[in-house]
N, C-alpha and C positions, 0 to 999 in steps of 0.2 A: 525361491528367493526373490525372483523378479516380481512375483505377485505381492510379496510383503513390501518391497520398495515402492511399488505402484500405489498401494493403499496408504502408506506413510506419506508419500508425496501428495496424493490427493487430499489427505486430511490436513497436512501442513499448509498447503496452498489455499485450501478451502476455508480454513479458519482465518488465515490472513485476509482473504477476500471479505469474509464476514466482518472482521474488525474494521477494515477500511470502509466498507459499505456503511457500517453503523456510525463511524465518525462523520462521513459525508452527509448522510441523510437522517440521522437521529441525534447524535451527541451535539454536533455543532448547531443544529436548529434549536435544541434545548438551551444550550449556552447563550445563543443569540437572543433568546426570549427572556433571559434573567434580567432583573432590574439592576440599575447602576453599573458598577464596575465588575460585577460578579462574572459576567460572560467572558470578558477579556481576561480576567484572572484565571478562569477555568481553562480557556484556550492556552494560556501560557503554561499552566501546569500540565495539561495534556501534551503540549509540545515537548516539554522536558521529559515526561514519562515515556510517551510513544516514540519520541525522537531517539531514545536510548535503545529501544527494543526493535523497532522496525528495520533498521539497516541489517541486523543479524537475520531477521526473518526473511527479508527480501533476498539477500545473498544466499541464505540457507535453502530457500525454495528453488533458486536458480541452480544451486549445486545438486539438489535432489533431482531436478528435471534433467540436468546434464547426465547424471549417472544413469537415470532411466533410459535416456536416449542411447547412450553407449551400450548399456547392458542388454537392451532390447532391440539393437540395431536391425536384426533380421525379422523382428516381429511385425505383424500388421499394426498400423497406427503410429509407427515411429515418425512419420512425416508430421503428424499432428503434434506429437511431443516436441519435436524440433521447432515447429512453429510456435508452440506455447513458450518454449524457452526463449525464442526471439522476442516475443511479446514481454516476457519478464525482463529481458535485457532493456527493452524500450522503457519499461516502468522504472528500472533502476537509473537509467540515464535521465529520465524526466525528474526523478526525485533529486538527484544530485544537482542538476542544472537549474531546475525551476522551484521545487518545493523546499529543499533544505535551506537555501539562502534566506528565504522568507521566514521559515521556522526558526532558524538560528537567531534571528533578531526578535521575533515575536515571543519566544520562550523567556526572554529576559525582561519583557515589558511589565511595568506596574502602572497603576493609574498616575503615578508621579513622573515617570520617565518615558511613557509611550509617545510616539510621534503623533502629530495632529491628524495624519492620514492613516492611522492604524486600522480603521474599519475598511478603507479601500484596499490596504495590503492584505487584510484577512480575507476579503472577498476575492482578491486575485488568487490567493492560496487555495481557496475553495474551488474556484474554476479549474485550476490545474489539477486539483485533487479529483474532481469529477471525471476528468479525462483519464487520469491514472487508474481510477476505479474501473472504468469501462475497459481499459487495457487488461487489467488483471482478471476481470470477470471473463473476458474472452479467452485468456490463457487457461483459466480454470475449466471453462467449457470444453476447450480443445483436449485438455488432459482427461476429462471425463469421457469424451467421445473416443479417445484413443483406447479406452478399456472395452469398448463395445465391439 
């Protein structure tokens, strides 16, 4: 049973990391290269779409890691799992305090109502997101190491 939980947790966290990595290093770069207002409109749409899914994914990942840590308390690697859980908590706190406030504004922007400094705000979101991606990659690596 613990083996199944570990595999499910690794897959869920790994796919989340992949999506967030793709947003940071692929999707946003593509959107930024589009002509006219297309990039800003794409970011707003992505903010609405992923903004609805990612909170469930982050919290769900944290719940799975917590269950793994509790169920495998006496197993080797539990310290790595607990540390990964701590990093996921950091990523959730970062999201709530730093990224969500920017995203909540940006997802409503259109070319007609966006603020003059919208690019600066998007760049600030990107910088915070890079740090969050590094944090969740570290958590994922710790979970993978805990299986070895």
